[in-house]
C-alpha positions in Angstrom: -123.7 82.3 -134.0 -121.6 83.2 -137.0 -119.9 86.4 -136.2 -118.8 87.2 -139.6 -122.4 86.5 -141.0 -123.6 88.8 -138.3 -121.4 91.9 -139.1 -122.0 91.3 -142.6 -125.6 91.3 -142.1 -125.5 94.5 -139.8 -123.2 96.4 -142.2 -125.4 95.6 -145.3 -128.7 97.2 -143.0 -127.0 100.0 -141.8 -125.1 100.9 -145.2 -128.5 100.4 -147.2 -129.5 103.8 -148.8 -133.0 102.2 -149.1 -133.3 101.9 -145.4 -133.6 104.6 -142.4 -131.6 103.7 -139.4 -130.3 107.3 -138.7 -128.0 105.5 -135.8 -131.1 104.8 -133.7 -130.7 101.3 -133.8 -127.2 101.3 -132.3 -128.6 103.2 -129.3 -131.3 100.7 -128.6 -128.8 98.0 -128.9 -126.9 99.8 -126.4 -129.8 99.8 -123.8 -130.5 96.0 -124.7 -127.3 95.3 -123.2 -128.5 96.7 -119.8 -132.0 95.4 -120.1 -130.9 91.9 -121.1 -129.1 91.5 -117.6 -132.4 92.9 -115.9 -134.8 90.2 -117.4 -134.6 86.8 -115.8 -133.5 84.2 -118.1 -136.7 82.1 -117.7 -138.8 84.7 -119.8 -139.8 85.0 -123.2 -139.0 88.5 -124.3 -141.3 90.1 -126.6 -139.8 93.1 -128.2 -142.3 95.6 -129.7 -140.8 97.7 -132.3 -137.6 95.7 -132.4 -136.3 97.1 -135.6 -134.1 94.9 -137.5 -133.7 92.9 -134.4 -129.9 93.1 -134.0 -130.6 93.0 -130.2 -131.9 89.2 -130.2 -128.2 88.1 -130.1 -128.3 89.6 -126.6 -131.1 87.5 -125.5 -129.7 83.9 -126.4 -129.8 82.6 -123.0 -133.4 83.6 -122.3 -136.4 81.3 -123.0 -137.0 83.1 -126.2 -136.9 86.5 -128.0 -139.6 87.5 -130.3 -139.3 90.7 -132.1 -142.4 92.5 -133.5 -141.7 95.4 -135.9 -143.9 96.7 -138.8 -142.0 98.4 -141.6 -143.4 101.3 -143.4 -142.7 102.5 -146.8 -141.7 106.2 -146.2 -141.1 105.8 -142.7 -138.4 103.3 -141.9 -137.7 101.9 -145.5 -138.0 103.3 -149.3 -141.1 102.3 -151.4 -140.6 98.8 -152.9 -137.7 97.8 -150.5 -138.0 94.2 -148.8 -136.1 93.5 -145.7 -134.8 90.2 -145.3 -134.2 89.9 -141.4 -131.8 87.5 -140.1 -131.7 85.7 -137.1 -128.7 84.2 -135.5 -129.7 82.4 -132.5 -131.7 79.3 -132.2 -134.5 80.9 -129.9 -135.5 83.9 -131.8 -137.9 84.9 -134.2 -139.3 88.4 -135.9 -142.9 88.8 -136.5 -143.5 91.6 -139.1 -146.8 93.8 -138.5 -148.4 96.1 -136.5 -148.5 94.9 -132.6 -152.3 95.3 -132.3 -152.5 93.1 -135.8 -150.1 90.1 -134.9 -149.9 89.9 -131.0 -152.0 86.8 -131.1 -149.0 85.0 -132.7 -147.1 85.3 -129.7 -149.4 82.9 -127.9 -149.9 84.9 -124.7 -152.9 84.0 -122.7 -154.1 85.1 -119.3 -152.8 81.6 -117.8 -149.2 82.1 -119.1 -148.6 85.8 -119.4 -146.2 85.7 -116.3 -143.7 83.5 -118.7 -143.3 86.8 -120.9 -141.4 90.1 -120.6 -142.7 93.2 -122.9 -140.3 95.6 -124.4 -141.4 99.1 -125.8 -138.6 101.1 -126.8 -141.0 104.4 -127.7 -142.3 102.4 -130.5 -145.5 102.6 -128.8 -145.6 105.8 -127.0 -144.1 108.2 -130.0 -147.7 108.7 -131.0 -150.3 107.7 -128.2 -153.1 108.7 -130.1 -152.1 106.4 -133.2 -151.2 103.7 -130.9 -153.8 103.7 -128.5 -155.1 100.0 -129.0 -151.6 98.8 -129.1 -150.9 100.3 -125.8 -154.1 99.0 -124.3 -152.7 95.6 -125.4 -149.5 96.0 -124.3 -150.6 96.9 -120.8 -152.9 94.3 -120.7 -150.4 91.3 -121.8 -147.5 92.7 -119.6 -149.0 94.1 -116.3 -145.9 93.0 -114.3 -143.0 92.2 -116.7 -142.4 95.1 -119.0 -140.1 97.8 -119.7 -141.0 100.8 -121.9 -139.5 104.4 -122.9 -140.8 107.3 -124.5 -140.0 109.3 -127.7 -137.2 111.0 -125.6 -136.0 107.3 -124.3 -137.1 108.4 -120.8 -138.2 105.2 -118.8 -141.8 105.3 -118.6 -142.8 101.6 -117.4 -140.9 99.4 -115.4 -142.1 96.6 -113.0 -140.6 93.6 -112.7 -137.2 95.1 -112.8 -137.8 97.7 -110.3 -135.2 97.6 -107.6 
């Protein structure tokens, strides 16, 4: 991993006036420091609502990290802005789109779903009605291995990391 390249990338995103971060990305990064320690290294981590994916570097010793993010004009980016997401580890990738539209690209099946661990930091639960289908898919794909928080960042789902 090129630390200088990472720092330049982070500064470019956080200082871009066309991108809305409001500091929330840093909070999720801090949460992921703890979560990454709880998730077994042999799991493929699927991070729904990963934002700009900075946290992928925390999962470089896990089997794989897959981020899923939908960028919406007027929401987290200004109209016409294109996000050039960068990956700094060999085991990470980001899929852009709504979870309900792209989850098939992840490759989860009934036979292999125990190899995956789902994370959803309020990305699905900030609007239960709008994200009803996404929540249903998340719960089906990650019945045992999941971590999720609501809009107040209060833990609402956690299974395999429960003590």
